[in-house]
C-alpha positions in Angstrom: 8.7 -31.9 94.0 6.7 -34.1 96.5 7.4 -32.6 99.9 7.5 -35.6 102.1 5.4 -35.7 105.3 7.7 -38.6 106.5 11.1 -37.2 107.2 12.8 -40.5 107.8 16.1 -40.7 105.8 14.9 -43.7 103.7 12.0 -41.8 102.5 14.3 -39.5 100.5 16.0 -42.2 98.5 13.6 -42.6 95.6 12.6 -39.0 95.3 16.3 -38.1 95.0 16.8 -40.8 92.3 13.8 -39.5 90.5 15.2 -36.0 90.6 18.6 -37.1 89.2 16.9 -39.1 86.4 14.4 -36.5 85.2 16.6 -33.4 85.4 19.8 -34.4 83.6 21.1 -30.8 82.8 21.6 -27.8 85.0 18.8 -26.0 83.1 16.3 -28.8 83.9 17.4 -28.7 87.5 16.8 -25.0 87.9 13.4 -25.3 86.2 12.6 -28.1 88.6 13.5 -26.0 91.6 11.5 -23.0 90.3 8.4 -25.2 90.0 8.9 -26.7 93.4 9.4 -23.3 95.0 6.2 -21.8 93.2 4.2 -24.9 94.5 5.2 -24.0 98.1 4.2 -20.3 97.7 7.6 -18.7 96.9 7.4 -15.7 94.7 9.9 -14.7 92.0 11.9 -11.6 92.3 12.7 -10.4 88.6 16.2 -9.0 88.6 15.2 -6.1 86.4 12.6 -4.9 88.8 13.0 -2.9 92.1 12.5 -5.2 95.1 11.5 -2.3 97.4 8.0 -3.0 98.5 8.1 -6.6 97.3 9.9 -8.2 100.2 8.4 -8.4 103.7 8.9 -10.4 107.0 7.3 -13.8 106.7 7.7 -13.8 102.8 9.2 -16.5 100.6 11.2 -15.6 97.5 13.5 -16.8 94.7 15.6 -15.2 92.0 17.6 -16.9 89.2 20.4 -16.0 86.9 21.1 -17.4 83.4 18.5 -20.2 83.9 21.3 -22.2 85.5 21.7 -20.7 89.1 19.0 -20.0 91.7 18.8 -18.5 95.1 15.7 -19.0 97.3 15.1 -17.6 100.7 12.5 -16.9 103.5 12.4 -13.9 105.8 11.7 -14.5 109.4 8.4 -13.2 110.7 10.1 -11.3 113.5 12.8 -9.8 111.2 14.4 -6.5 112.4 17.2 -4.5 110.8 20.6 -6.2 111.0 19.3 -9.7 111.5 21.6 -12.3 109.8 21.3 -14.9 107.1 21.7 -18.6 107.6 22.7 -19.8 104.1 23.6 -23.0 102.4 25.5 -22.8 99.1 25.9 -25.7 96.6 26.4 -26.2 92.9 24.2 -28.0 90.3 26.5 -28.2 87.4 28.1 -31.5 86.6 30.9 -32.9 84.3 29.4 -33.1 80.8 30.3 -32.9 77.1 28.9 -29.8 75.4 27.8 -29.8 71.8 30.2 -27.6 69.9 29.1 -24.4 68.0 29.7 -26.3 64.7 29.0 -29.9 65.6 28.6 -31.4 62.2 31.5 -33.7 61.3 32.4 -35.5 58.1 31.1 -39.1 58.1 33.8 -41.7 58.7 33.5 -45.4 58.1 29.8 -44.9 57.6 29.1 -43.3 61.0 27.6 -40.0 61.8 29.5 -38.3 64.5 28.9 -35.3 66.8 31.5 -32.6 67.7 31.5 -32.1 71.5 33.8 -30.4 74.0 34.5 -31.5 77.5 33.1 -29.4 80.4 35.5 -29.8 83.3 36.9 -33.3 83.4 34.3 -35.0 81.0 35.2 -37.3 78.2 37.5 -39.2 80.5 37.7 -43.0 80.4 34.5 -43.5 82.4 32.6 -42.0 79.5 33.6 -44.8 77.1 30.8 -47.2 76.0 28.2 -45.4 78.0 24.7 -44.9 76.6 24.5 -41.2 76.2 21.4 -39.0 75.7 21.2 -35.3 74.9 19.4 -32.3 76.4 19.7 -28.7 77.3 18.2 -25.3 76.3 17.3 -24.1 72.9 17.0 -20.4 71.8 13.9 -20.0 69.5 12.6 -16.9 67.7 8.9 -16.8 66.9 8.7 -15.8 63.2 5.3 -14.2 63.7 5.8 -12.1 66.8 9.6 -11.6 66.6 9.9 -12.6 70.2 12.9 -14.8 71.3 12.4 -17.4 74.0 14.2 -20.3 75.7 12.9 -23.9 75.6 14.2 -26.9 77.4 14.7 -30.1 75.5 15.8 -33.7 76.4 15.6 -36.9 74.5 14.5 -39.9 76.5 16.7 -42.5 74.9 20.4 -42.8 74.3 21.5 -41.3 71.0 25.3 -41.3 71.3 28.2 -43.6 72.3 32.0 -43.2 72.5 33.3 -46.6 71.4 36.4 -48.1 72.8 39.0 -49.9 70.7 39.3 -53.7 71.1 42.4 -54.9 73.0 43.3 -57.1 70.0 44.7 -54.0 68.2 47.4 -53.7 71.0 46.4 -50.2 72.1 45.4 -49.9 75.7 42.3 -47.9 76.3 43.1 -46.9 79.9 46.1 -44.8 79.1 46.4 -41.4 77.5 44.0 -40.9 74.6 43.3 -37.8 72.6 39.9 -36.2 73.6 39.6 -34.4 70.3 40.2 -37.2 67.9 39.6 -40.5 69.9 36.6 -39.5 72.1 34.2 -38.4 69.3 30.7 -39.8 69.9 28.9 -41.7 67.2 25.2 -40.8 66.9 24.1 -43.1 64.1 24.9 -44.5 60.7 25.2 -42.6 57.4 22.0 -43.0 55.5 20.3 -41.2 52.6 21.4 -37.9 51.1 18.8 -36.2 53.4 21.3 -36.5 56.2 23.1 -33.4 54.8 20.1 -31.4 53.5 20.1 -27.7 54.3 17.4 -27.0 57.0 17.8 -23.3 56.8 19.3 -20.5 54.8 23.0 -20.2 54.4 24.8 -19.0 57.5 21.9 -20.0 59.8 22.7 -21.9 63.0 20.9 -25.1 62.0 23.2 -25.5 59.0 26.1 -26.0 61.5 24.5 -29.0 63.2 23.7 -32.6 62.1 20.3 -32.5 60.2 19.0 -35.5 62.0 19.7 -33.9 65.4 18.1 -30.7 64.4 15.0 -32.5 63.3 14.8 -34.5 66.5 15.2 -31.5 68.7 12.6 -29.6 66.6 10.2 -32.5 67.0 10.7 -32.6 70.7 9.7 -28.9 71.0 7.0 -28.9 68.3 9.0 -26.6 66.1 8.2 -26.7 62.3 10.4 -23.9 61.0 13.9 -25.2 61.6 15.5 -21.8 60.9 13.7 -20.4 64.0 16.2 -22.2 66.1 18.8 -19.5 66.7 21.2 -21.5 68.9 21.3 -24.0 71.6 23.3 -25.3 74.6 23.0 -29.0 74.4 25.1 -31.5 76.3 25.5 -35.3 76.5 24.6 -37.2 79.7 24.5 -40.7 81.0 21.0 -41.9 80.2 20.9 -44.8 82.7 18.4 -44.0 85.5 19.6 -43.4 89.1 18.8 -46.5 91.1 19.6 -48.3 94.3 22.5 -50.8 94.5 23.7 -53.5 96.9 22.4 -56.6 98.5 20.0 -54.5 100.6 19.7 -51.6 98.3 21.8 -49.5 100.7 23.6 -47.6 98.0 22.6 -45.2 95.2 24.3 -45.4 91.7 23.8 -42.5 89.4 25.2 -39.9 87.1 25.5 -36.2 88.2 25.6 -37.0 92.0 28.2 -34.2 92.4 26.8 -31.9 93.7 23.2 -32.5 93.5 23.6 -34.8 96.5 23.9 -31.7 98.6 21.9 -29.2 96.6 18.7 -31.2 96.4 18.3 -31.9 100.1 19.3 -28.3 100.9 16.5 -26.9 98.8 14.0 -29.5 100.2 15.2 -28.4 103.7 14.4 -24.7 102.9 10.9 -25.8 101.8 10.4 -27.6 105.0 12.1 -25.2 107.4 10.4 -23.8 110.4 8.3 -20.6 110.3 8.0 -19.7 113.9 6.6 -16.3 115.0 9.8 -15.5 117.0 12.2 -16.2 114.2 13.8 -13.1 112.5 16.8 -14.3 110.6 16.7 -15.0 106.8 17.0 -18.6 105.7 18.6 -19.0 102.2 19.8 -21.6 99.8 22.0 -20.7 96.8 22.7 -23.1 94.0 25.2 -22.2 91.4 26.4 -23.2 87.9 30.0 -23.4 86.8 31.6 -24.6 90.1 33.4 -27.4 88.3 35.3 -24.9 86.1 36.2 -22.3 88.7 32.9 -20.4 89.3 34.2 -17.5 87.2 31.2 -16.8 85.0 28.3 -14.4 85.9 26.2 -17.4 87.2 29.1 -18.8 89.2 29.7 -18.4 93.0 32.6 -15.9 92.4 30.3 -13.5 90.7 28.1 -10.9 92.5 24.9 -13.0 92.4 24.7 -14.0 96.1 26.0 -10.8 97.8 23.9 -8.7 95.5 20.8 -10.8 96.2 21.4 -10.3 100.0 22.1 -6.6 99.7 18.9 -6.0 97.6 16.9 -8.0 100.1 18.3 -6.0 103.1 17.6 -2.7 101.1 14.0 -3.8 100.4 13.4 -4.7 104.1 15.0 -1.4 105.2 14.5 1.2 102.6 14.8 4.1 105.1 17.9 3.0 107.0 19.8 0.9 104.4 23.4 1.5 104.2 26.8 0.1 105.2 25.8 -0.2 108.8 22.8 -2.3 108.4 24.5 -4.4 105.8 27.6 -4.9 107.9 25.4 -6.1 110.9 23.7 -8.5 108.5 26.9 -10.1 107.3 28.4 -10.2 110.8 25.4 -12.3 112.0 25.4 -14.5 109.0 26.9 -18.0 108.3 27.5 -20.0 105.1 27.5 -23.8 104.9 29.5 -24.5 101.8 27.9 -27.8 100.8 29.7 -30.0 98.3 30.4 -33.7 98.1 33.4 -35.2 99.7 35.4 -38.4 99.2 34.0 -41.5 100.7 36.5 -44.1 101.8 37.3 -46.4 98.8 38.1 -49.9 100.2 40.5 -50.6 97.3 42.6 -47.5 97.9 42.6 -46.8 101.6 46.3 -45.9 101.4 45.3 -42.7 99.8 43.3 -41.5 102.8 44.5 -40.1 106.2 43.6 -42.4 109.1 40.5 -41.1 111.1 39.6 -38.9 108.1 37.7 -41.5 106.0 34.1 -40.5 105.5 31.6 -43.4 105.4 28.3 -43.7 103.4 24.9 -43.6 105.2 26.5 -41.9 108.3 26.0 -38.2 107.6 27.6 -34.9 106.8 31.4 -34.7 106.7 33.2 -31.5 107.7 36.1 -30.8 105.4 39.2 -28.9 106.3 42.3 -27.7 104.3 45.4 -26.1 105.7 45.8 -24.0 102.6 42.5 -22.3 102.4 40.9 -24.4 99.7 38.1 -24.9 102.3 36.7 -22.3 104.7 36.4 -24.5 107.8 38.1 -23.3 111.0 37.8 -24.0 114.7 34.9 -21.6 115.1 32.8 -22.7 112.2 33.5 -26.4 113.2 32.2 -25.6 116.6 29.0 -24.1 115.1 28.3 -27.1 113.0 28.9 -29.5 115.9 26.4 -27.4 117.9 23.8 -27.8 115.1 24.5 -31.5 115.0 24.1 -31.7 118.8 20.6 -29.9 118.6 19.4 -32.3 115.9 21.0 -35.6 116.7 23.1 -35.7 113.6 26.5 -37.4 113.3 29.4 -35.4 111.8 32.4 -36.9 110.1 35.8 -35.3 109.4 37.8 -35.2 106.1 41.1 -33.8 105.2 43.4 -34.7 102.3 46.8 -36.2 102.7 49.8 -33.8 102.5 51.1 -35.6 99.4 47.7 -35.3 97.5 46.2 -32.3 95.7 43.1 -30.7 97.3 40.0 -29.8 95.4 38.3 -26.5 95.9 34.7 -25.3 96.8 32.6 -22.2 96.5 33.1 -21.5 100.2 36.4 -19.4 100.1 35.2 -17.0 97.4 31.7 -16.4 99.0 33.0 -16.1 102.6 35.7 -13.7 101.6 33.4 -11.6 99.4 30.9 -11.1 102.2 33.2 -11.5 105.2 30.9 -14.1 106.8 31.8 -17.1 108.9 31.7 -20.3 106.8 32.4 -24.0 106.9 32.7 -26.7 104.2 30.5 -29.7 104.9 28.9 -32.2 102.5 27.9 -35.8 101.9 30.3 -38.4 100.8 30.4 -40.3 97.4 32.5 -42.9 95.7 33.9 -42.3 92.2 34.1 -38.5 92.2 34.3 -37.1 88.6 33.1 -40.3 87.0 30.2 -40.3 84.8 28.6 -42.8 87.3 29.1 -42.3 91.0 27.8 -44.0 94.2 26.5 -42.7 97.5 24.5 -44.1 100.4 20.8 -44.6 100.0 20.3 -42.8 103.3 22.6 -39.9 102.5 20.0 -37.6 100.8 17.8 -37.9 103.8 20.6 -37.4 106.3 21.7 -34.4 104.4 18.1 -33.0 104.6 18.1 -33.6 108.3 21.3 -31.6 108.9 20.6 -28.8 106.4 17.1 -28.3 108.0 18.6 -28.3 111.5 21.1 -25.6 110.4 18.3 -23.4 108.8 16.1 -23.8 111.9 18.8 -23.3 114.5 21.3 -20.8 113.1 19.6 -17.9 114.8 19.7 -19.7 118.2 23.3 -20.9 117.8 24.5 -17.4 116.8 23.0 -15.9 119.9 24.9 -18.4 122.1 28.3 -17.0 121.0 30.2 -14.2 122.6 31.3 -11.8 119.9 
């Protein structure tokens, strides 16, 4: 990551587009963040090791889980027992189509097809006729050492497409279609008998996958023994690069904007956050996997990853006095910005929005509220965010869904309830949510950075202004 000296919003447009283009899976995104943190002097905290003696005031750290979630934080130089945590939480998973455990399918009409399963709401109509590539992580066992490792792979050209049916056949493509039988990607044409050759012993993983795909992935990773591939988690993704759009290039069109639009500037904000001698609070950014499917897995926000990381950090900083008292003080002085994208006003469907609750692009963060607890925002947390905006010159917008429309959810409620901390839902706006290709404002990544940095830099001050 190139940490920009120029913090004008327009300076973040191309770096954000590059990030989206070059990191198409959650595994690539986490690897990118790890490298960015290491380049800025952050140290890894291995989960299996004790953290006592490894964390100190003024230090910078990160910890990951499953290669698909990551938490990074800095400790204030003036830290004292009971100081709080100013944290931003987002998610980096996106709607996708995952390769099935047995993905080889019989050839039909001369085509090679690939068995995939939708993750969240993928394989919807927006996926048809898109140029799809493939990437993810591969589990490899070294036959000489016996050691097992994880390697990341991605192919830099489209290898799959889900073809639509021509309207001449009288079957509309925008209605209900079967995702198992009518959304199967084609990945090439049936060729020689080598297409079905056995690349490993009977029962090995590679015998369950298309031979041509195995060979391509093996070549990408310089693997010569195909049977050393024990398994993989590969997924299809839109291969078209993220790029600017509009007469004045005032928009960004890209895949996987949700929720990297908030996660990327939040992490950059942590890298650029202040490091003043009189600051004591912890500044933290947590980016999770599995939000789109309910955050229930161990790398999701509803697991113990974030509270455990905070508790282990407080213990390491206070080995002689750690207990419920110090931890309770820490949580009482903490705040979470649950940062996820929200719905920009769609000019063709304005009737689906509440008046005065229509977020605009290139304006800034929207604070989202929900009367039924799907969001964490309340009057207190809104006041806190408005104070942050006032201190930094940021503009806040407001969003709430109509009473006759179903509300989505965020990671905010589960995290704030698990730790008992104040929290608000606030994120950047985008068009075409849950489409394979979405749109946001070209200034929005930079505006997000400005607000997130302001929160991290000012939370300790804002907290001290409140009567508790």
